[in-house]
C-alpha positions in Angstrom: 6.1 -3.9 -23.0 4.3 -0.6 -23.1 4.8 1.6 -20.0 1.6 2.1 -17.9 1.3 5.6 -16.5 1.3 5.6 -12.7 -1.0 7.8 -10.7 1.9 8.8 -8.4 3.5 10.8 -11.3 1.3 13.7 -10.7 1.8 13.6 -6.9 5.6 13.6 -7.4 5.4 16.6 -9.8 3.2 18.6 -7.3 5.5 17.7 -4.4 8.6 19.0 -6.2 7.0 22.4 -6.4 7.1 22.6 -2.6 10.3 20.6 -1.7 13.5 20.2 -3.7 13.9 16.6 -2.7 11.4 13.7 -2.9 12.1 10.3 -1.4 10.0 7.6 -3.2 9.7 4.4 -1.1 7.8 1.2 -1.4 8.4 -2.6 -1.4 10.6 -4.1 -4.0 9.2 -4.7 -7.5 6.2 -2.3 -7.2 7.5 -0.3 -10.2 9.6 2.5 -8.6 12.5 2.3 -11.1 10.2 1.8 -14.0 8.3 4.9 -13.2 11.4 7.0 -12.7 12.9 5.8 -16.0 9.8 6.1 -18.2 7.5 8.9 -16.8 7.3 11.7 -19.5 7.9 14.6 -17.1 11.1 13.0 -15.9 12.6 12.4 -19.4 14.9 15.4 -19.1 16.2 14.3 -15.6 19.6 12.5 -15.2 19.0 9.0 -14.0 21.6 7.2 -11.8 21.2 3.8 -10.1 23.4 2.6 -7.3 22.7 -1.0 -8.5 25.5 -0.1 -11.1 28.7 -1.0 -9.3 30.7 1.8 -11.0 28.2 4.4 -10.0 28.1 3.0 -6.4 31.9 3.1 -6.2 32.0 6.7 -7.4 29.1 7.7 -4.9 31.2 6.2 -2.1 34.6 7.7 -3.0 33.9 10.9 -5.0 30.2 11.9 -4.7 30.7 15.5 -5.8 32.1 14.4 -9.2 29.1 12.0 -9.6 26.7 14.9 -9.1 28.7 17.6 -10.8 26.1 18.3 -13.5 23.7 21.0 -12.5 20.4 19.4 -13.5 17.6 17.5 -11.8 18.8 14.1 -10.8 17.2 10.8 -9.9 19.3 8.5 -7.6 17.8 5.0 -7.5 18.6 2.4 -4.8 20.0 5.3 -2.8 19.9 3.2 0.4 23.1 1.5 -0.8 25.1 4.7 0.0 23.5 6.8 2.7 26.6 9.0 2.9 25.7 10.4 -0.5 22.9 12.3 1.1 25.3 14.8 2.6 26.4 15.8 -0.9 22.7 16.1 -2.0 22.1 18.4 1.0 25.1 20.5 0.1 24.0 20.9 -3.5 20.4 21.7 -2.6 21.6 24.4 -0.2 24.3 25.7 -2.6 21.7 26.3 -5.3 19.2 27.9 -2.8 16.9 24.9 -3.1 16.7 25.1 -6.9 18.5 21.8 -7.5 15.9 18.9 -7.5 16.5 15.3 -6.6 14.4 12.2 -6.5 15.8 9.5 -4.2 14.3 6.1 -4.4 14.8 2.6 -3.0 13.0 -0.2 -1.2 11.2 0.8 2.0 13.6 -0.1 4.7 14.8 1.5 7.9 17.9 3.1 6.4 16.0 4.8 3.7 13.4 6.0 6.1 15.8 7.3 8.7 18.9 8.8 6.9 17.2 11.3 4.6 14.9 12.5 7.4 17.9 13.3 9.5 20.2 14.7 6.8 17.7 16.5 4.6 15.3 17.8 7.3 13.2 20.7 5.9 14.2 19.8 2.3 12.5 16.4 1.7 9.0 15.0 1.3 8.3 11.2 1.5 6.0 9.5 -1.0 5.0 5.9 -1.0 4.4 3.8 -4.2 2.3 0.7 -3.9 1.7 -1.9 -6.6 -0.9 -1.1 -9.3 -4.3 0.1 -8.2 -7.0 -1.9 -10.1 -8.3 1.2 -11.9 -4.8 2.5 -12.4 -3.9 -0.8 -14.2 -6.9 -0.3 -16.5 -5.8 3.2 -17.5 -8.5 5.1 -15.5 -8.1 8.4 -13.7 -7.5 8.3 -9.9 -10.7 10.2 -9.1 -13.1 7.3 -8.6 -15.9 6.8 -6.2 -13.7 7.1 -3.1 -12.7 10.6 -4.3 -16.3 11.5 -5.0 -17.5 10.4 -1.6 -14.6 12.0 0.2 -15.1 15.3 -1.5 -18.9 15.3 -0.9 -19.7 15.1 -4.6 -23.0 13.8 -6.0 -23.0 10.0 -6.5 -24.4 9.0 -9.9 -26.4 5.8 -9.8 -25.2 3.8 -12.7 -24.6 0.2 -13.9 -21.2 -0.6 -15.2 -21.2 -2.7 -18.4 -18.8 -5.4 -17.2 -16.3 -6.4 -14.5 -13.2 -8.5 -14.6 -13.1 -11.9 -12.8 -12.7 -10.7 -9.2 -11.1 -13.9 -8.0 -8.4 -13.7 -10.6 -7.7 -10.0 -9.9 -7.4 -10.6 -6.2 -5.2 -13.7 -6.6 -2.8 -11.9 -8.9 -2.7 -8.8 -6.7 -0.8 -5.7 -7.7 2.9 -6.4 -8.4 3.5 -5.4 -12.0 5.6 -8.6 -12.8 2.8 -10.8 -11.5 -0.3 -8.9 -12.6 1.0 -8.4 -16.2 2.1 -12.1 -16.6 0.8 -13.7 -19.8 -0.6 -16.8 -17.9 -1.5 -17.9 -14.4 1.4 -20.3 -14.5 3.9 -17.5 -15.1 2.1 -15.4 -12.5 2.5 -18.2 -9.9 6.2 -18.7 -10.7 6.9 -14.9 -10.4 4.9 -14.6 -7.2 6.7 -17.5 -5.5 10.0 -16.2 -6.6 9.2 -12.8 -5.2 8.3 -14.2 -1.8 11.4 -16.5 -1.7 13.8 -13.8 -3.0 12.7 -10.3 -2.4 10.9 -10.6 0.9 13.7 -12.6 2.4 16.3 -10.2 0.9 14.6 -7.2 2.3 14.4 -8.6 5.8 17.9 -10.1 5.8 19.2 -6.6 4.7 17.9 -5.3 8.0 18.7 -7.8 10.6 20.0 -11.3 11.1 17.1 -13.6 11.8 18.2 -16.5 14.0 15.5 -18.9 12.9 14.3 -18.0 9.3 11.9 -20.9 9.3 10.0 -19.5 12.2 9.9 -16.1 10.5 8.5 -17.7 7.4 5.9 -19.5 9.4 4.9 -16.2 11.1 4.4 -14.7 7.6 2.3 -17.6 6.6 0.1 -17.4 9.7 -0.4 -13.7 9.3 -1.4 -14.3 5.7 -3.9 -17.0 6.6 -5.3 -14.6 9.2 -5.3 -11.4 7.0 -8.1 -9.1 8.2 -8.6 -10.8 11.5 -7.8 -9.5 14.9 -4.5 -11.0 15.8 -3.3 -11.8 19.3 0.5 -12.0 19.6 0.3 -14.9 22.1 -1.5 -17.0 19.5 0.9 -16.0 16.8 3.8 -16.9 19.0 2.4 -20.5 19.5 1.7 -20.9 15.8 5.2 -20.0 14.6 7.3 -21.3 17.6 8.8 -17.9 18.5 8.7 -15.8 21.7 6.2 -13.0 21.9 9.2 -10.6 21.9 10.4 -11.9 18.6 6.9 -12.0 17.1 6.6 -8.3 18.0 10.0 -7.6 16.5 9.3 -9.5 13.3 5.9 -7.8 12.8 7.7 -4.4 13.2 10.2 -5.5 10.5 7.4 -6.4 8.2 5.8 -3.0 8.8 9.1 -1.1 8.4 9.6 -2.7 5.0 6.1 -1.7 3.9 5.1 -5.4 3.6 2.5 -5.5 6.3 0.0 -2.8 7.6 -1.5 -2.6 11.0 -5.0 -1.3 11.5 -6.2 -0.2 15.0 -9.7 0.2 16.2 -11.5 3.5 15.5 -12.7 5.6 18.4 -14.3 9.0 19.0 -15.9 10.9 21.8 -14.5 8.7 24.6 -15.4 5.4 23.0 -13.1 2.6 24.1 -10.9 1.2 21.3 -10.9 -2.5 20.5 -7.5 -3.6 21.6 -6.5 -6.2 19.0 -4.9 -5.0 15.8 -5.8 -6.2 12.3 -3.1 -6.8 9.7 -3.2 -6.6 6.0 -0.6 -7.4 3.4 0.7 -4.9 0.9 -0.4 -7.2 -1.9 -3.4 -9.6 -1.9 -1.5 -11.9 -4.4 1.5 -12.2 -2.0 -0.9 -12.9 0.9 -2.6 -15.6 -1.1 0.7 -17.4 -2.0 2.0 -17.1 1.6 -1.3 -18.7 2.7 -0.8 -21.6 0.3 -3.5 -20.5 -2.3 -1.8 -21.3 -5.6 -4.6 -20.5 -8.0 -7.7 -18.3 -8.0 -9.8 -21.5 -8.6 -9.1 -22.4 -5.0 -11.3 -19.5 -3.8 -14.3 -21.5 -5.0 -13.3 -24.6 -2.9 -12.5 -22.8 0.3 -14.4 -20.4 2.5 -11.7 -17.7 2.2 -12.6 -15.5 -0.8 -13.9 -12.7 1.4 -10.8 -12.4 3.4 -8.4 -11.8 0.5 -11.0 -9.7 -1.3 -11.0 -7.5 1.8 -7.2 -7.3 1.7 -7.5 -6.2 -2.0 -9.9 -3.5 -1.2 -7.6 -2.3 1.6 -4.9 -1.9 -1.1 -7.2 0.2 -3.2 -8.0 2.5 -0.3 -4.4 2.8 0.7 -3.3 3.6 -2.9 -5.9 6.3 -3.1 -5.0 7.7 0.3 -1.3 7.9 -0.7 -2.3 10.4 -3.5 -4.1 12.8 -1.2 -2.4 16.0 -0.1 -3.0 15.1 3.5 -3.0 11.3 3.6 -6.0 10.0 5.5 -5.5 7.3 8.2 -7.3 3.9 8.0 -8.9 2.1 10.9 -11.5 -0.5 11.5 -14.5 -0.2 13.9 -15.7 -2.8 16.3 -17.6 -1.8 19.5 -16.9 -3.6 22.7 -20.3 -5.2 22.8 -22.5 -6.4 20.0 -21.7 -8.0 16.7 -21.5 -4.9 14.5 -18.2 -4.2 12.6 -17.1 -1.9 9.8 -14.1 -3.1 7.9 -12.5 0.3 7.2 -12.8 3.8 8.5 -11.0 6.4 6.5 -10.3 9.5 8.6 -8.6 12.8 8.1 -8.9 16.2 9.9 -12.6 17.0 10.1 -14.0 14.2 8.0 -14.4 10.4 7.9 -16.1 7.7 5.8 -16.9 4.1 6.5 -16.2 1.2 4.1 -17.6 -2.3 4.3 -16.6 -5.2 2.0 -19.0 -7.9 0.9 -18.0 -10.7 -1.5 -21.6 -11.0 -2.6 -23.0 -9.8 -5.9 -26.2 -8.6 -4.3 -26.7 -6.0 -1.5 -29.9 -5.1 0.3 -31.0 -3.0 3.3 -30.2 -5.9 5.7 -26.5 -5.8 4.7 -26.3 -2.2 6.1 -27.0 -3.0 9.7 -23.4 -2.5 11.0 -22.9 0.6 8.9 -26.2 2.1 10.1 -25.1 1.6 13.7 -21.7 3.1 13.0 -23.2 6.2 11.3 -25.7 6.6 14.1 -23.1 6.5 16.8 -20.6 8.6 14.9 -22.1 11.7 13.5 -18.7 12.9 12.4 -18.8 10.2 9.7 -20.5 11.6 6.6 -21.2 8.5 4.5 -20.8 4.8 4.2 -19.9 2.6 1.3 -20.7 -1.1 0.8 -18.2 -2.5 -1.7 -19.6 -5.6 -3.4 -19.1 -7.7 -6.5 -22.3 -6.5 -8.3 -22.4 -4.0 -11.1 -24.7 -1.2 -9.9 -24.0 1.9 -7.9 -27.1 2.7 -5.9 -28.3 4.1 -2.4 -29.0 1.1 -0.2 -29.9 3.2 2.9 -29.6 6.9 3.9 -26.0 8.0 3.3 -25.0 4.5 2.5 -24.1 3.5 -1.1 -23.5 0.1 -2.7 -20.5 0.4 -5.0 -19.0 -2.2 -7.3 -15.4 -3.1 -6.4 -14.1 -2.1 -9.9 -15.4 1.5 -9.3 -13.0 2.2 -6.4 
């Protein structure tokens, strides 16, 4: 299968110009190893994986001999031998920061904590998600989000075609699933991923006393993706204590499987207390929620929820490539019915993003965004993402944008 160039390649190359060590994290099976083995600019690097039992044994018993060759080195699945990081630190310092390393592994606590402590001042963390939609289609990472964020002129165009949104959302972003030759194979791979990799990631971290309750919590969170979640309700739904629910949610976040969005505030505005949760992959969220084909979107009133999760992924993937990664919130005032799905904020700037699963947008659809922009002058523009094919101004500083243009 032909390698598909990842947007993260350019970010890795830029980061290595500043820091000698890059740690590339992300959930299992999002393509970290494939990127490190196939990216053109890394072809001259030495590649080691601690999934190889011989390499792992040498890393544990004689790390200096493993890394004797003075050339840039990739160490994959490095979380299997955290003590190897001391040797990496020694070699970086010995060469006056001229020896480069890329360390990679699934996003778990040991990989997040150990390099930060051992390699302080020498390391930069980067996060790889599954495929962005435009990335999968071979397009540049500078889409509409970049144009709006950078204040560039928005061109009002009509795109010639769009893929089937329901199928794209249902398949999600995991390479093995999204590139499957049929929906049947995609379903099998997706189910296997949930049963094997998610369980494996969590069990690597902590012993879960009642795995069935943990699985039920994941299912409930998937069914409620994009909704404000109350831990007391989650506790009742999965049969666990509130303390364990909080602990399990933290585990899902620490393994980069679940993301928490808090309410956006400015100028003394009171934040909405409940958090919203989105999954790292809309396909995994669908399968956890029991949606086993994209045709089910047409039977159930749930399409918008997982479409929103998918758009969150596109925003998060884009934000991960920025030099200073913007934060993502949602906005919901204490009174009234207005709500903006996503607020993307960095120092000195912010934009609002609403998601509509309709193929038509008019002025009436901008009510919440207009209220948001009116009460938050620090926000420059708003985007209404929808399933139509035209980019056009639907209100002052508010643009309708087809989902495939993000």
